[in-house]
Residue, then its C-alpha position, 0 to 999 in steps of 0.5 A: m535473287k538472281i535469275d539463274i538462281k531461279i532457274n536452278e531451283v525450278n529445274d531442281k524442283f521439277n526433277q524432284e516432283i516428276s520423279i514420284v509422279n505415277s498417274i496421268e492426272d498427276l502428270e497433267k498437274i505437273k504440266n499446268k504447274y510448270l508449262s501453263r501460260k501463268g506457270l513457273v517457267a513463264s514467270l521466269f520468262s517474265e524476268l528477262a525484261n528486268l536483265d541487261s540487254a546483253e544477258r537476255p539472249k544467254f539466259g533466254n536459251i537457258l530458259n528454252d532449254l528448260k521448257l524443251k526438257i520439261t516438255n520431253v520429260i512429261s511426254a515420256k513419263v506419259s508413255t511409260i504410265t500409259s504402256s503400264e496401264k495397258q499391260n495391267n488391263n491385259s490381266l483382267d478377265v475378259t470372259l467376265p459379263g460386262k456392266i450394263t449401261n442405260t442410255g437415255c432416249v427422247h421423250p415421246l412427247t418430244k418426239v411427236i412435237s418434233q414430228i409435227e413441227s417438221i411436217f409444217t416447216k416443210i411447208g413455210f410455216s415458222i415456230a413462234y413461242g409465247p409465255e406460259v404465264d400470261s394475262d388475261f388479255f392475251n389469253f382470253e380478251a384478245l381472243n374474243i372471250p371477254k370477261h363473263h363469257p360462257a367460253r370461260d367455263m370450257q377451260d378450268t383456268f389456273y388463276l394466280n395472285d397477281g390476276h395472271v393465268l397459267r395459260t389454257h391453250t398456246s393460242n396467246s402466242q398467236i396474239h403476242f406475234m400478231l402484235n409484233n408482226k405484220p402479215p403475211i404470218r404463217i407460224i405454229a406455236p408449240g408448248r405446255v398449257y394448263r387446265n384445273e381438270d381432275v387427273s384420270v386415264r384421259s385428262y391431265c392438268l397439263f398438256h401440250q398443244i401445237e397452234g397453227l395460224y396463216v394470215d394474209e389476203n384471200v385465205t379461204f377454208s379450202d386452203l385450211k382443210s388442204v393444209l390440215n389434210y396434208f398434215a393428216r396424211e404426212l402423220f399417219g399415212n397416205d390412206v388416212k380418212t379425214r372429215f370435218r364437222p362443225s363446231y364452235f370456238p370463240f376466236t374462230e368463225p366458222s369453226a370446225e373439228m377435224d376427225v381421222y378414221w381410226g377403225l372399228e378392228s378391235e375391242s380397243d378401237k371400239r373403246i378409243t373411238k366410242g364405237t364410231g371408228w372416228l376420233e376427233i385430232l384437233g380443232c380449227g377454223m377462220v379467225d374471227p374478225k374480232v381477233f384482227n380488230n384486237v390486234d389492229y389488223d384491217a379485217s376488211k382486207l385479211t382473213g386467216y385460219a388457225f387450228g390446234v393440235g393436242i400432242e398427247r392424243i397424238a402420241m397416244l394414237l401413234y404409240g397405242i398408250e392408253d393412259i395419259r398419265e404414263f407421260y408424266k410419271g418419270d418412269i424410265r421403263f415406260t420412256g426406254q421403249f421409245k429409243 
């Protein structure tokens, strides 16, 4: 078929189809059909290569005119339809009540994690992540918790059929990072952890932690205390009171727990702090040399500190939430309060 016949057919077909179009959606389909890279006009341009060199300028100009015509007709049709839609909209009763739309919001746990990440990244900490399903070595043995160690009784673990576990703390991220990086190291490791605990007002089978790790030469417990006191002031305000109590963790020695003074001004304060006014918010300590040996670090030259923060505990304090289960119900009436 000659190209002039094809051009006339495309032109006639366009005139027929554009005459019955009455919506922007249909116009978009017409535009794609005729003017897209694989549209009918483009296919006609590709046939110019088959013409004699003397005929190409003539039919090239005809095709350019056709393309321009189609473009202008579609643009005019857009203006006509848009104007008509505006006139129809003006007939609406604007005194009718509007539709209420619910917008999403950031989950309170996500907000707290982001806030804590911001606090530590300001002073040079990087963020590292580790797997939630891990081997016994990374979750226990490399952290100085060998098989049959009494500390395993402190963490009711979910074991999988292949011998792996759902991690009981984000400390496994520290082992992964140390095996792949050389000191100095200064990281925080946020994430979900799992323990086979009874679900209650204060405990759940999964929760969130942020672990911190700093390894270098001449790192001291004083460095640890100053960083954690800075963290408490940034999170709870400059007037916060803190204290450190001796504790035990198999991967740190010496170990401590850090408390903040929550107060005894109300019955809720007394219930939350068990009548002491103090509330434990994290565990910490100096990295045990055995952990360094497990990742091939020279324990005679390096020291370091580590700490672990429970995100749910912090969120419950900051927002006055007394039931940990509220975080996991997926109730938008609850999460909607944190917009």
